[in-house]
N, C-alpha and C positions, 0 to 999 in steps of 0.2 A: 601659278595658273593665270598667266598674264593675258594671253590672247590680244596683245597690243599689236596694231598695225600702224602704218604711216601712210599719209597721202600728201601729194604736192599740189598746192594751189596758190596761184599768183607769186610764184617763186619762193613760197614759204612751206616748210615741212611741218605738218601736223601729225599728232599721234591720236589714236582712237582705239576703242575696245571693239574688236571685229566680231560681230554677232554670227556671221556665216561661218567664220573659221571655227568658233566654238561649238556651233551646231553640227558642222560637218565631222568635226572630231569625234562626236558622239554617234556618227552614222545616221543623223536625221536630216530631213529636207526642210530648209528654212521657209520655203514657199507655203508650207502647210501651217506655219505658226502664225497666229493672229499678230497684228501689228502692236497691240498693247502688251502682249506676252513677249515680243522682241524687245520692247523698251525696258520691260522688267528684267529680262536677261542681260541686257547691256548694263543696267544698274548693278546687278549682282556681280558682274564681271568687274566692273570699276571699283566696287566697295568691298570686294572679297578680303577678308582678314582672317579666316579660319576660326574665328569665334562667333561673332553675330552672323556672318555670312560665310557659309561652308561650301566645300565642293559639292556635298550632297544636295544643298539648296539649288546650286546651279545645274547640276545634272538633272535633278527632278524637273525643273522648269524647261529645260531643253527637251526632255522626253515628254512634253505637254501632251496630255491625253484629254481632248476637248469634251469627250463623252463622260469621262469620270476622273476629273482632275483631283489630285490628292497632294498632301503636304502643305507646307506653308512658305510664304515669301517674306524675307526680313528686308523690307524696303527702306531705303534712305533717300528721300527726296532731294532735289538740288537746292530748293529754297522754299521758304514759308511766306505766306501773305496773311496779314491780319486786318479785321476791320476794328473799329474802336469799341463796339459793344463787347465783342469777344477778345479784343486785343488788350484793353485795359487790365482784365483779370490775369491774362497771360503775363504782362509786364509786372503786375502786382506780385505774382507767384515768383517770377525771377527775382524780384527785389526781396521777396520773403525768403527764398532759397539762399540768396546771398547772406541774409541775416542768420539763417540757421547754420550755414557753414562757418560763418564768423563765431557764433556762439559756441560751436564745438571745436574751435581752434584750427579751422581749415582756412584755405586761401579763397577769399571771396570771388577772385578773378576767374576761378575755375567755373563760376556760373556766368557764362557768357554765350551768346549764340555762335554756334560753329559754322553755320550756313547763312546766307544772306536772308534777312527778314525785312519786309516792307509792311508798314502799317498805314492804311488809308482811312482817314477819318470821314466816314460817310454816314453813320447810323444816328448821329445826334441831332441833326436838324429836324425840326417839326414844322408842320403847316399851321403855325399860329396865325399868320396873316396870308390872305390869298385874294385873288381877283381884284388886285390893284397894282398900280405900277411900282409901288415901294415894297412889294411883298418880299422880294429877294433880300434887299438890304435890311428890312426889319427882322426877317427871320434869322439872318446871319448874326445880327446884333444880339438878339435873344439867345441865340445858340452859344455865343461866346460868354454871354453873362451867366447862363446856367452852368456852362461846363468848364469854366476858367480853371477850376481846381484840378480837373481831370487832364485838361491840356497842359497845365504846368508839369504834371507828372509825367505825361508822354514826352515832353520837351527835355525834362530831366533825363529820361531814359536814352534819348539821343546822345547825350554827353557821357552817360555812364556805360553804355554797352557798345561793343563793337559790332559790326555787321548788321546794324538796324538804322533804319531811317524812316521818317514819317512824312506822308503826303497829307498836307494841311487841309483843314475843313474847307467846304465850298469849292473843291476842285473837281470832284467827280465820284461816281460809285465804283467801289473796289474792283469789281469784275470787268467793268468797262476800261478803267485805267490800266488794269492788268493786260487786257486784250490789246488796247491801243498803244500802250507805251512800255510797260514794265518787262514783258516777256521777250526774250531773245530768240525763242524757238529752238535754236541750237546755241549752246553755250561754249565759249571759247575761253579756257583759263590755263594760262602759261602754256600755250600751244597745244593743249589737250582739248579735243572736241567731244561733247556728249549732249544728249537731248535735254532740253529743259524739262523738269518734272517738278511737281510742287504739291504741297499740302496748303490748305487755307482754312482759317477758322470760320468759315461761313460755308454752308452746304452748297451754295451755288458757284463755288470755286470751279465746278465742273465746266463752266462757260468756256474756260481756256482750252478745253478739248476741242473746240471749234477751229482752232488754229494749229492743231497737231501737237499740243502739248498735253502730256498725260498728268492730270491732277484731279484731286477731289477734296471734299470738305471733311474735316476731322474736328473733334472736340479740342478746345484750347489746351487741355492737358496733354493730349497726343501731340499736338503742334509743339508745345514746349519740349517734349521729349525729343522730337526730331531736331529741333533747334539746338539741343544739347548733345547731339550726336547719337542718340539712341535709334535703333532701327524700329520701325513699325511692322509688327508681325500680323499677317492676315493669311487665311487659307488661300491656296491657289485657286483663282476664280474660274467659274464657267464663263465663256465669252459668247454672248449672243450676237450673232450677225443680224443686222437689219439691211435688206436690199432695197434700195430705192429704184423704182421704175417710173417712167413717165416724166411729167412736168407739171408744176402748180398751174391750175386754171387762173384766168385773169381775175376772177372774183375772190380768190383766196389769198391769204397772207401767211407769212412765216408763223405769226401767232396761232392761226387756225391749224397749221401743220403741227406745231409744238404741242398744242392741247390735244390734238388726235393721237399723236405719238404717246402722250402721257396716258390716255385712256387705254390704248392697245397694249402698251408695255405693262401697265399695271395688271391687267388681265392675265398677261403672260407670266406674272410673278417674277420679275427680273430683280427682286430685292437681293442686294449683296452681289450681284453679278456685274461684269463688265459688258457694256454694249458697244459694238463697233459698227459704223455705218459704211456702207460700200454700194456698188451697183452703178448701172448706167445713168440713173437719175441723179447721182451725186454731183456730176459736172453742171447740172442745171440749178444747183443751190449756191447762192452767193455765201461768202464767208459770214456775213451778218445773219443770214438765215441759218447756218450751221451753228453759230454761237447761240442763237435763240433756242434751238433744239437742245444743244449741249447743256445750256443753262438749267433746263428742266429735269435733268437726270434725278435729282432727289425726289421730284414729284412722281416720276415713274418708278422710283425705288432703287434704281441702279447705282452702283458705286461711281461709275462714270459713263458717259456717252461720247465716244471718241470718233473723230474724223482724222484720217491719216493726212500727213503733210502732202500736198499736191500743189499744182499750178496756182490754184485759188489761194492757197496760203501765201505763196510768194507775191501774188498781186496785191493781196491785202497788206502784207509787210511794206510793200512799195507805197501804197496809198497812204499808210500811216507814218510815213517818213522814216522807216528803218534805213540804216546805212546800206547803200547799194552794194558795197563789197561783201557786207555780212549776208545780204539776201543771197548773193551768188554763192557764198560759202555754205550757207544753209542748204541750198539745193545740192551742191556737190556732195556734202557730207551725207545728207539724207538718201541720196541715190547711191553712193558708195557703200553705205552700211545698211542698205535695204530697208530704210524706214520711209522711202518715198512710195506714194500709192502707185500699185501696178494694176490697172483695171482688167488685165488679162488673166491674172491669177487670183482665185478665190481661196483664202485660207480655210483651214478646217475649224468650223465653229460647233459649239455645243448644240445649237439650234439656229436655223435662219428663218427670219420673219420677213415676208415681203410687203412693202408699202407702196401702193400705186399713188404717186403724187397727184395724178390728174382727178383722183376721186375726192380730194380735200375740199371741204365746203366751209363757208363762213360759219363760225361757232363761237360759243362762250362756254364757260365752266363754272359750276356752282350748284347750289348756293352756299356750300360749306367746305367743299374739297376740290383741289385742282384736277383730279382724275374723272370728275363727274362732267363729261362732255355733253353739250346741248347744241344741236344743230339750230342755227339762228331762226330758222323758220318754226322751230318748236319751242323757242325760248318763253314766249307768252304763256302757252299751255303748261309748260313744265313748272314755270314759277307759280301759276295759279294753283296747280295740282299740289305743289310742295306745301302750301298753306295748310291744308287739311289733311296731308299725308302724316302718318305716325311720326311722332317726334324723333329725330335722329339725324344722320348725316345728310339726309335728302328731304327731310320734312320738319314742319314746325308744330304739328299736332293741335292745330286750331280748328274752330269751326269754319265751314265754308263761307259763312256770312262775313268772316273777317275781311274778305275781299272788297266788301262794300263800304268798309269803314272810311270815313273822310274826316279830316281835322282842319279847322280854320287857323291860319297863321297870318299875323300882321308884321310886315318888315318894312322899316322906314316909311311908315304910314300907308303902305299899300296891302291890300288884303289879298291872301292866297288860300287855295284849298289844297291840301295834300292828302293822298290817300295810301292804302296798303300798296307797297311796292315802289313808293316815291324814291327817286334817285337822290339820296341825301348827299352822296359823295361820288364825284366823277374825277378820277385821278389818272393822268398819264405819268406813270411812275415805274421804278424798279429797273434793275439790271437786264431783265430778260428782254424787255423791247426797247428801252432807250438807247441801246447800242446799235439798233437796227434803222438805218436811215430810210429804208423803204417804207416801213410802217409809220414813222414819224413824218416823212414827207407826205404820206397818204392823209395823216391826221391834219397836217397844215392845209393841204389842198381841200380837204372836206370842209374845214373851217372857212377857207376862202369862199367856196361855193355857197355855204350856208349863209355867210354874211352878205354876199351878193344878193341873195334871194330875201334878205330882210329878216332872217331868223335870229333869235337871241336865246340865251339861256336864263332860266328863272333864278332870281336871287335865293331861292330855297334850295338850290343845287350848290354844294361846295365844290368848286372846280380848281384844279391845280395841275401844273406841269413841273415835274422834277427831272431834268435832263441827267443822263449818266455821265456827261463830260461837258466841258465848255465848248468843245467841237460841235456838239448838237445845237447849242445855242448860236454858235457862229453860222452853221449852214441854214438854220431856220431864219436867222436875221438877214443874211445875204440874199436868200431867196425871196424875201418880203413876206413869208408865210407867218412869221411870229406875230406880225401886226393883226392878222385875222384871228389867230388864236387868243391874242390878248382881248380882242373885242368880244369874244365868248367867255372871257373870264379865265382862260388858261395861261396866265402870265406865269413866268418862271418863279417858283417859290423857294428854290434851294437846289444844290447839287448833292443829292443823297437819296436814300431809299425811301424815306417819308412815309406815305401811306401804306405801302407794301408791308412794312414792319410794324404798323401800328402807330406811326408818329403822324397820324392824320390831323392831329389838333382837334380843338373843340368845334362842334357845330355852333352856328348862330345861337345866342342864348333863347331867342324866341322859338327857334325850331327845336332845340333840344328839349325845351319845356313842353311844347306841344307832343313830341314823340314820347317823352317820359310819362306824361300825365294820361295819355290815351294808350300807352303800351303799343304803339304802332309798329308793324313789321316794315321797316324802311330798307333800301338797298344801297350797296355801294357797287360801282362798276370801276374797275381799275385795270390797267395793263401790267398787272404784277404777276407773281408766280405762287403766291400763297393767299388763301381765302379761308383759313381755318376759322372756326367758331371763336368769336370773342377777340380776333386778332386785329381787325381793321380799325374798329371804333366801338366802345362799349355800348353805344345806342343803336348801331346797326347790326341787324341779325341776319340779313341775307346779302352774301357778297359774291360778285361774279368777276371772273378774269375774262378779259376781251382785249382785242387789238386796240392800239390807239385811236384809229379812225372810229371804231365802234364805241369807245369811250365818249368821244365827242358827240356821236349820234345819240347815245343814250342820255347824255347831258341835255341835248336839245329836246329829246322827247320828254324827259323828266320822270319816266316811270318804266318799270320792268314788266309791267302788264301790257305792253305793246308789242305787236308783231311788226318788227322793223321791215320785214320782207314784203308786207302787204298793206300796212296802215301808214298814214302820213305821220312824220315825226314833228311836223310843225306846219305853220301857214304863213304865207307872205302877208306883207301889210295889206294887200287887196283880198285877203281870205282864200288865196288859192292854196290848195294842199301841196306840201313838199314831201316827196318820198326819198328814202335813202338812195335808191338808184338814181334820183335826180342829182345828187350832189356827191356821190362816190366817184372819186377820179379814176381814170383808166390805168391800167398797168403801165401802158406806154408813157402816159404823162408823168407818172411817179418816177419811172426809170430815167426820163429825160431830166427831171429835176435833180435826181441823185447824181447823175452823170455831170451835170453842169455845176452844181454847187457843193458837192462833197468832194473836196480836193486835197491834195498832199499839202499844199500851202497852209491850210487851216490847221492840220495836225502840227506842222513844224512850228506855227506861230503859237498855238495854245499850250504846246508842251515844252516850249523853250525854257521856262523858269518855274516848272511845276512844284519844286520844293521850296520856292522863296517868294512866290507871287502874292501870298496872303499877307498883308500889312498887319492885320490883327494878330495872326499867328507870329510873325516876326517880333511883334512888341511884348510878347509874354516873356517876363523875366525868368531866368533859370539859375539855380545854384549847382555848380559842379561838385559831385561827391561820389565815392564808390558805392555807399549804401544810402538808401533813402531815408530822409528824416521824417518818420511818420509823425502826423499830427493827431493827437489824441481826440480833438474835437471835430476832426473831419467827418462829414456824413457821406463822402464820396470814396475815400481811399483809406483802407484800413489793412493791417497785417493780419492775414488769415491764420487760424490755428491748426495748421496741417502737419506740423513737425514736433508736436509734444511728446510723441512716443517713439523717437528715433532709437532709443536704447532697448526697446522691447525685444523680446525674443521672437524670431520669425518662424511662425508655425500656423497651420490651418486647424481650426478647432470646430467642433459642432456648434451651431447657433441654437440655443435653447431658450424656451419660454418667451418666444416672440409674440408680440401682439400686432394684429393688422392695423396699420395707420389709415389705410384706405383700400377700397375694393372697387375697381374701375371696370368698364366695359371695353369695347374695342376702340382703336384709333385714337388713343390718348397721346396727343402730341407734345413736343417739348414746349410749345406755347402754352398748353394746359399746366405742364409741370412747372415751368419757369417762365412766366409771362414777361414780355419785354416792354409793354405799353404803360398805361396809366397806373398810378398808385392810388388806390381808393383811400379816402380821408380816414375811414373807420377801420381799415385793414390793419393787422399787426404791423406791417411795414410803415403805414401811415402814422400810426400811433408812436412808433419809434422815432420817426422824423419829427413829429410834433414835440415830443418830449425832449428832443435835442435842439429845439429852437427853430425848426424849419417851417416857414409859412407855407400853407396849402399850395399857394400859387407857385412856390418854389420847389415843389416836390419832384418836378422833372419825371422821368420814366424809370421803370426797373432796368431798362437797358442801359441807361446812362449811369446807373448806380452800381454797376456790376463789379466795381473795385471795392464794394463794402459788403463783406460777408454778413454783417448784422441785418442789413436791408434784404440781401438776397435769400437768406435762409428763411426770413419772415415771408418772403414773397413766394417760396417753393410751395406748389400746389395751391396757389392763391388766385388762379384765373377765375373770373366772375362767371364762367360757363362750366366749369368743371363739375362733374356729377359723380360724387362718392356715394356708393350704395349704403355705406354705414351712417350716412347723415340724414336718414329717415326723410328723404324727399327734399331736403334743403340744397339749393343749387349754390356753387361757389366752394370755396376752400374751407369746407367744414367736415368734422368727423364726430363720431360718438366716443365720449370718454366718461367711463363709470356712469353711463345713463344720461349725461348731458351732452347737448350738441354744441360744440366749441370749435374755434379756428384750429385747423390742422397744426399749425405752429404751436399753439398753446398745449394741445395734447402731446406733441412730440417732446416739448420741454418737460411736461409732467412725467412721461415715461422715462425720460433721461435721469430726472431727479430720483426715480425709484429703481435706477439701474436696470431698466428693462429695454431691450432691443425691439426694433420694429420691423414690419414687414409690409410690402405693397403687393396687392394681388391685382392682376389686370388681365385683359383679353388679348385680342390680335393686335399686331403692329404697335406695341407699346414703345413710345419714344419717337414716333415718326415725326418728321419735320425738320426744322433747323438744327444745326449741330450745336446745341447749347450746352457748353460745359456746365453751366449752373444747374441745369436739370439733374445732373449726377452730383455735383459738389453740394447743392442744397440739400438733396436727399441724404447724403453722408452726414452733413452737419446736423441734420434733424435726427440722426440716430438710426436711419434705415440701414439694416444689415443685409437684406436680401430683397430682390423683387422677383415675384413668381408670376409669369405671364404665358399666354398661349404662344406668342411669338414676339420678337423685338426687331425694331429698326436697327440697321447695321451700326450706325455711329453711336446711338444711345447705349447699346449694349456694351460696346467697347468702352465708353466713358464710365459706365457703372463699375466695370472691373478696375479701371484705372483709378477709381476713387475708393477701392477696397469694398465695394458691394457685390455680392454674389447674385448673378443673373441665373434664374432657374426657369425652365421651360416645362409646361405641362406635356406629358407624354401625348403622342398622336391619338386623337379621338377623345382625350379628356379636357375638361375645363373645370372651373372652380364650381360651377353650377352642377355639372354632371356628377361630381365627387360629393355634392352636398355640403360644400363649404360656404358658410355664411359671412365669414370675415370676423366673427365675434369669438372665435376660438383662440387658444394658445398654441403656437407651433414650435415643434422641435425639428430642426433640419440637421440631418446626421451627415455633415461633411466629413469625409475621410481625411486623415492627417496627410496621406499621399495622394491627394485628389489628382486625377489625370484629365486630359482633353476629353470632353463630352462623357464625363462620368455620369452614371445613373445613381442618384442618391435617394435615401429613404427619408420621408417626411411623415410626421404624425401630428394631427391636429386634434386638440383636446377641447371638449366642451362639457357642460353639465349633463349632456345627454350621452356621453361616451366619448369614444376616439375614432378618427378616420385615419387609417394608414394608407399612404400612396407613395409613389416614386415620381421623380422629375429629372429632366435632363439638366445637368450643370453646364451652363454655357461658357465654359472656358474652351474657346475655339482655337487656341494655339498655346504652346508651352509658355510663351511670354506672359499670357494672362495669369498663369498660375504664379509666376514670379511676382507680377504686380500685386496680386491679391495677397500673397505672403507678406509682402512689405507693408500692407496696409494702404497700397496705392502706388502710382508711379512716381509722384512727386518725392515721397520719402525714399523710394528706391534710388532716385537719381542722386539725392543728396547723400545717401549712404555711400554710393559709388564715388562721388566726388570727394567726400571726406577720406575715404580709403586711398584715393589717388593722391590726395594732398599730403598724406602721411608717408608715402612711399619715398 
């Protein structure tokens, strides 16, 4: 079933898998098939082997029915990209798998990436130092001091594994480096042409969809499987078409558009679906704007938000210094194989949603979720209302008088007064916006205008700028705008995700003390993509997403109880009021600056030596060896215990006598389940580090210690804001065990000692947020056997199965509360030995008051899920396959 054709380009003959030929052979019309489905068809044609990928898979996809898609797709991406938080455990697992294969007499070299893998180190830098000219240098120094052991391990991996390379620290953010440099859009390998497609171990991998590359975030364990040649199985998706009409008004930014789309598509419930953008408004959006929108796909819940290849793609490839011959080849191949956007033909979508770009208004999102859009004109009233609104995703449950609370603070001998809503953190950060020169130039121009009028930012506001790549610094510097950002405290603090992932660093001690002692509700305003509770900084309860220029504006204003559309954000030295409209640059001025200063030469210069420019990285010593020499005393890298039962019989058994470890409500995120930020001194993880001789100042973050399962399992469910209904009102990672309230980790260990399995009960959207493999790995190591929830976020459900945990969903209309489940029962889950896809299973909950019998949906969504679960997870399954192969 080859369907291979050839094309002649520049006197060279190339082969490719002809999508139209395959579709026509089945009597179908290609123009009706969405572009994302075309890419999947091409992938199946190219990877067809009769085993993982069968003729039935291909035929089913060619006969795609947008209204009721059925079947599954065994997808093998072209490459994988990792960031260091998720990448370190992936490489640890590969090293551990080599160890397991060796221990069972196999060939360790069978554990090797079979497709290209890039690891971009961008998650480890913290904002320890800010608002000074040495911030960048100081933070880099601290980053290398803290993470030297991890970095040694990652450098060892470069010598040990083929098809693997690392982009050093202080280079850029994974998704921006991917967009600007790593992606070829169309891959040419031995004269075979095919579309670039990818998995990434970060949920915002979807940013690459902006350039016409199909990719999305997966858990680290799923990425490992792809690296080792395993197909990723998922249901044939619904494809939602989003038709753009009109043009963005001059007052709106790409951030405003992305936040609006997030709200609209969340309401449309696109979780687990593909989103594809088209329409007459598409040509009015720059590649940077498209990437901003694509980046937010996890926030609107979609698997991906895809923009087909078109002229803007080619323009961006040219701007970012891609090879001219390759740009021409990309266009020729994309047109020949019908992957180039045709505005005259609209594919058949499951549903079409129209968004009028001209209606987009300046906005922010928060205070706890990215989908909670607030018109800028309503921001003051919304924040004030949230203070006394019932505690939850949009409220704090406090008395209205809380708004009047003020607290004195003395900094460097100067007295200040801060109040509820004080902007404690103002951060221009994250991949979402730092790849977009329009919003960054807007921030720089606004800073220039503010400085010119004599405005300054109070030292009670922690300001920072973390560009997504060195190109950003280059054009801000060349344009002269960085000087004005510096004067407002927005000096460059590092090239990484920083505040958006919780690496905001500590607040000034005086400020932290004032906030803590008064229990003041303070705010963070960041140009990020995530603002979940407890994520940004443990002392900051209200977090708002905003465009970079609005981050600067709120920093100047100093409080989120201001209406930026009608109140002055500051005063000149002559006490004249300055309004946002006075300093906001015009669209025309922004575009002029972008055109003049964002040039191809900058991309050429900054990416010339991307893998070798960091001298600190180059000086890290490395020992070459096939297997890693584990250090028993290490608190960063340890060999995880995933392969102790490789000889166990493969079967599915009932789960009996389970005890509930936790009972949660709605919207429990992977940040709640597996935090990435600070490690509290008195937490189980903190006590472990102290017992192992680590000073509190050197605890680093959970994210940086993801290569050590001892830390991570203790950190599972340890978020300071998590609310377990079994903990009798105590907030944080606690539960009830035999009448006592104890840390969840301690209860889990006690249950394991008694040989009792555990269960998690939850509400809607369990596991939403980042694709954290440790949310599933940690649960598995704690002894969790099943999660019973009202609904799951796509990636986390998949990760649970891949770690041998059964995901169960309450039947429609039922919840834990409607069934009368308290979480203090003992549970029997009667999994059938021959469990099938979407099997309905019987569950009985026993208590001293009797029993409650009910049914739930077993969320095995594909046949592959059953195989993973039977094997106790995907990692043991792959090792078994490799051992079998090495014995042949």
